[in-house]
C-alpha positions in Angstrom: -71.2 -14.7 -9.9 -70.3 -17.3 -7.1 -67.8 -17.9 -6.2 -66.1 -21.7 -7.1 -62.7 -23.2 -6.2 -61.9 -22.7 -10.1 -60.8 -19.1 -9.8 -57.8 -19.2 -7.3 -54.9 -20.5 -9.7 -52.6 -19.1 -7.0 -51.5 -19.5 -3.3 -51.9 -16.8 -2.6 -54.9 -15.6 -3.9 -56.8 -19.1 -2.2 -55.4 -18.0 1.1 -56.2 -14.0 0.8 -60.0 -15.1 0.7 -59.7 -18.1 2.4 -58.1 -15.6 5.5 -60.3 -16.8 8.6 -61.9 -20.4 10.5 -64.9 -19.1 9.9 -65.3 -18.0 6.2 -63.2 -22.0 5.7 -66.3 -23.0 7.5 -68.9 -21.1 5.0 -67.6 -22.6 2.1 -67.7 -25.5 3.3 -71.1 -25.9 4.5 -72.4 -24.1 1.1 -70.1 -26.7 -0.5 -71.6 -29.6 1.4 -75.4 -28.2 1.9 -76.0 -25.5 0.3 -79.0 -24.0 1.6 -80.7 -27.3 3.3 -78.2 -29.2 5.5 -78.5 -32.4 6.2 -78.1 -34.1 9.3 -75.0 -36.7 8.7 -76.2 -39.3 11.1 -79.7 -39.9 10.3 -80.2 -37.5 7.1 -82.9 -35.9 8.4 -83.2 -32.2 6.3 -85.2 -30.6 9.7 -81.9 -29.1 11.2 -81.1 -25.4 12.8 -77.6 -23.4 13.0 -76.9 -23.2 16.9 -76.8 -20.0 18.1 -72.9 -20.1 18.5 -72.3 -19.1 15.0 -69.6 -22.0 14.1 -71.3 -24.1 11.6 -72.6 -25.5 14.4 -76.1 -27.6 13.9 -78.7 -29.5 15.2 -80.9 -32.2 14.0 -84.8 -32.0 15.1 -85.3 -35.8 14.8 -82.3 -37.3 16.5 -81.4 -34.0 18.6 -77.7 -34.6 17.8 -75.5 -31.8 17.4 -72.9 -31.7 14.2 -70.5 -29.2 12.6 -69.8 -28.4 9.1 -66.5 -31.3 9.4 -68.6 -34.4 10.2 -67.5 -36.5 7.8 -65.2 -35.0 5.7 -60.8 -35.1 6.1 -61.0 -32.4 8.2 -63.4 -33.5 11.2 -61.9 -33.6 14.3 -58.8 -31.3 13.5 -57.3 -28.9 15.6 -55.3 -27.1 12.7 -56.9 -24.2 11.3 -58.8 -25.3 8.4 -56.9 -22.5 5.9 -54.0 -24.7 6.6 -55.5 -27.8 5.5 -57.0 -25.9 2.2 -52.8 -25.0 1.6 -51.7 -28.3 2.1 -54.3 -29.0 -0.5 -53.0 -26.6 -2.9 -49.5 -27.5 -2.6 -49.9 -31.4 -2.7 -51.9 -30.9 -5.8 -49.6 -28.2 -7.5 -46.7 -30.2 -7.1 -46.0 -32.2 -10.2 -43.7 -34.7 -8.4 -45.4 -34.3 -4.4 -44.3 -32.8 -1.9 -42.7 -34.4 0.9 -43.6 -34.5 5.0 -40.5 -31.6 6.4 -41.1 -29.6 3.6 -44.8 -29.4 3.9 -44.7 -29.2 7.7 -41.9 -26.3 6.3 -45.0 -24.2 4.4 -47.3 -24.4 7.3 -45.2 -24.2 10.1 -46.3 -27.5 11.9 -44.9 -30.6 13.0 -43.4 -33.0 11.0 -45.6 -35.6 12.3 -48.6 -33.3 11.5 -47.3 -33.1 8.0 -47.1 -36.5 7.5 -50.6 -37.2 8.5 -52.1 -35.1 6.6 -50.1 -36.1 3.4 -52.0 -39.5 4.5 -55.3 -38.5 5.1 -55.2 -36.3 1.7 -53.9 -39.3 -0.4 -56.9 -40.9 1.2 -58.7 -39.0 -1.7 -56.7 -40.7 -4.5 -57.9 -43.9 -4.7 -58.5 -45.7 -7.8 -62.4 -46.0 -9.1 -62.6 -50.1 -9.1 -65.2 -50.0 -12.4 -64.0 -50.7 -15.9 -62.3 -47.0 -17.9 -59.6 -48.2 -20.2 -60.8 -49.4 -24.0 -58.8 -49.3 -27.6 -55.3 -49.0 -27.6 -53.6 -50.5 -24.1 -50.3 -51.3 -22.8 -49.7 -53.2 -19.8 -46.6 -53.5 -18.4 -45.0 -54.4 -14.8 -42.5 -53.3 -13.0 -40.4 -53.8 -9.5 -39.6 -51.3 -6.7 -36.8 -51.8 -3.9 -34.2 -53.4 -3.0 -31.3 -52.1 -4.2 -28.3 -54.1 -3.7 -25.9 -51.5 -5.5 -24.6 -49.5 -2.4 -25.2 -52.5 0.0 -21.9 -54.1 1.8 -21.5 -57.7 0.4 -22.1 -59.1 3.6 -25.5 -57.3 3.2 -27.2 -58.2 -0.2 -29.1 -60.4 -1.0 -28.5 -63.2 -3.6 -30.8 -63.9 -6.6 -32.2 -60.6 -6.8 -31.6 -59.9 -10.1 -33.8 -59.2 -12.3 -38.0 -59.4 -12.0 -37.1 -61.4 -8.3 -39.7 -60.3 -5.6 -37.6 -61.3 -2.8 -36.6 -57.8 -2.5 -38.7 -55.8 -4.7 -42.6 -55.4 -4.9 -44.5 -55.7 -8.2 -46.3 -52.7 -9.4 -49.0 -53.6 -12.7 -49.8 -50.6 -15.3 -52.3 -50.2 -17.5 -52.4 -47.4 -19.7 -55.0 -46.6 -22.7 -53.0 -44.4 -25.6 -53.5 -40.5 -25.2 -56.4 -41.8 -21.8 -56.2 -42.7 -18.1 -53.7 -45.0 -16.3 -54.8 -47.1 -13.5 -51.8 -49.8 -11.7 -52.2 -51.3 -8.8 -49.4 -53.4 -6.4 -49.5 -57.3 -6.8 -48.4 -59.7 -5.0 -46.6 -61.5 -8.0 -46.5 -61.0 -12.0 -47.9 -64.4 -12.9 -50.7 -65.5 -15.5 -53.3 -66.0 -13.1 -52.7 -62.8 -11.1 -52.5 -60.3 -13.9 -55.7 -61.7 -16.2 -57.9 -61.2 -13.7 -56.8 -57.8 -13.0 -56.6 -56.9 -16.7 -60.4 -58.1 -17.7 -61.8 -56.4 -14.7 -60.3 -52.9 -15.7 -59.9 -53.0 -19.9 -63.3 -53.6 -22.2 -62.6 -57.2 -23.9 -62.2 -55.6 -27.6 -59.6 -53.5 -26.8 -55.9 -54.2 -28.7 -53.4 -54.7 -25.7 -49.4 -54.1 -26.1 -46.6 -55.5 -23.6 -43.2 -57.0 -23.8 -42.2 -60.3 -24.1 -42.7 -61.1 -20.7 -44.5 -65.2 -20.7 -47.1 -64.0 -18.6 -48.8 -61.3 -20.9 -49.8 -65.3 -23.7 -52.4 -65.2 -21.1 -54.2 -62.9 -23.6 -53.8 -65.1 -26.6 -55.6 -67.7 -24.4 -58.5 -66.0 -23.4 -58.9 -64.5 -27.8 -57.6 -61.0 -26.9 -55.7 -59.5 -29.5 -52.1 -59.0 -28.7 -49.1 -57.2 -30.1 -45.8 -57.9 -28.1 -42.7 -55.4 -28.8 -39.1 -57.1 -28.1 -37.5 -55.3 -25.7 -35.0 -58.7 -24.9 -33.5 -57.8 -29.0 -33.5 -53.9 -28.5 -36.8 -52.8 -30.2 -39.2 -50.0 -29.0 -41.3 -48.6 -31.2 -42.2 -51.1 -34.3 -45.4 -50.3 -36.9 -47.0 -48.8 -34.1 -46.0 -51.8 -31.4 -44.5 -49.6 -28.3 -44.9 -49.3 -24.5 -43.4 -46.3 -24.2 -46.7 -44.6 -22.8 -46.6 -46.9 -19.8 -42.7 -47.0 -19.6 -43.4 -43.6 -19.4 -45.3 -43.2 -16.7 -43.3 -45.5 -15.0 -40.5 -42.8 -15.4 -42.4 -40.1 -13.9 -43.5 -42.6 -10.6 -39.8 -43.5 -9.6 -39.2 -39.7 -9.8 -41.6 -38.7 -8.2 -40.6 -41.7 -5.0 -36.9 -41.3 -5.7 -36.6 -37.8 -6.3 -38.9 -36.5 -3.7 -40.0 -39.2 -1.3 -36.8 -41.8 -1.1 -38.0 -44.0 0.9 -42.0 -45.7 0.2 -43.2 -48.5 2.7 -44.6 -51.1 1.2 -47.7 -50.8 3.6 -47.9 -47.8 2.3 -47.1 -47.9 -1.3 -50.9 -48.7 -2.9 -51.5 -45.1 -1.8 -48.6 -43.6 -3.5 -49.1 -45.2 -6.4 -52.6 -44.3 -6.5 -51.0 -40.5 -6.1 -49.0 -41.1 -8.9 -52.1 -42.3 -11.3 -53.9 -39.1 -10.3 -51.5 -36.9 -11.2 -50.7 -38.7 -14.7 -54.7 -38.6 -15.4 -55.4 -34.9 -14.2 -52.2 -33.5 -16.1 -53.9 -31.4 -18.7 -56.2 -29.9 -15.8 -55.0 -26.2 -14.5 -53.7 -26.0 -11.2 -57.3 -24.9 -9.7 -59.0 -27.3 -10.9 -57.5 -30.0 -9.9 -57.7 -28.7 -6.8 -61.1 -27.9 -6.9 -61.6 -31.4 -7.5 -59.6 -32.5 -4.5 -61.8 -30.8 -2.6 -64.8 -31.9 -3.5 -63.6 -35.5 -2.2 -63.0 -34.0 0.9 -65.9 -33.6 2.1 -67.4 -36.9 1.1 -67.3 -39.6 4.4 -63.8 -40.1 5.3 -63.4 -42.4 8.2 -59.9 -42.8 10.3 -59.7 -46.5 9.3 -59.3 -45.0 5.7 -55.7 -43.6 7.2 -55.0 -46.3 9.4 -53.3 -49.2 7.9 -54.2 -52.8 8.2 -51.1 -54.9 7.5 -51.6 -57.7 5.0 -49.7 -61.2 6.7 -47.3 -62.8 4.5 
């Protein structure tokens, strides 16, 4: 029977099997190309293995040498591949994520190396930019950061209560009941910002459930079916009108950020959002299934520019 990553239901079983760098490379080669190695530079299928036996190949067409790691998140790594496999399993199995300090202790690497591994793996969590939500969909927004409670009075920023974005970053979320969630960092929660996102990711004939934020009036103007629950009147569920599902996702996201990571930079915030979304959307999958999915994504094309953050100019 052909070995698949779904067979590994624990970290110890994974480590026992992938006990050498050679075995890891052989598995990557098999998963990427099967028995027909393809040149990642020109796409030629006429390739041959080099004599060093370290999963190095040479293309008969463009004459370039390459390894099984070219075009993967493992490209040019100096770490043993076994540690990469262990890191991906640990990251996928922790329901609220794992901080870089803990990962560095588990893998016996520096915190800086563990942080880089986490950032590379988070590129695998990126959400798809295609419509996926339909039926009954709950919409809501949350604001991360700007906690003024414990600051000295002289350092507090005035007017940061409620939905102020002076010291907070708004995040917009959409969840299909008993289905998938999609969330994205936004500049503001105005109707002109939210409506294009809703149209991109939600089917037009969906039924939308929101709170009383005035921006959602745009749904009525666009002719969409829209029901409102008034939280200001202490209403949380009434005749099937509720936003409890998306509120539940926000609760999980906050526990991940505040309980595990403690601090999240605005520059990397979307990656943490993507991680929370991925965990929510795969909540019914086993650890081995989630790890197998991550591994398949890891041997796709991921460049250094995907990991490096480009800061946006305000």
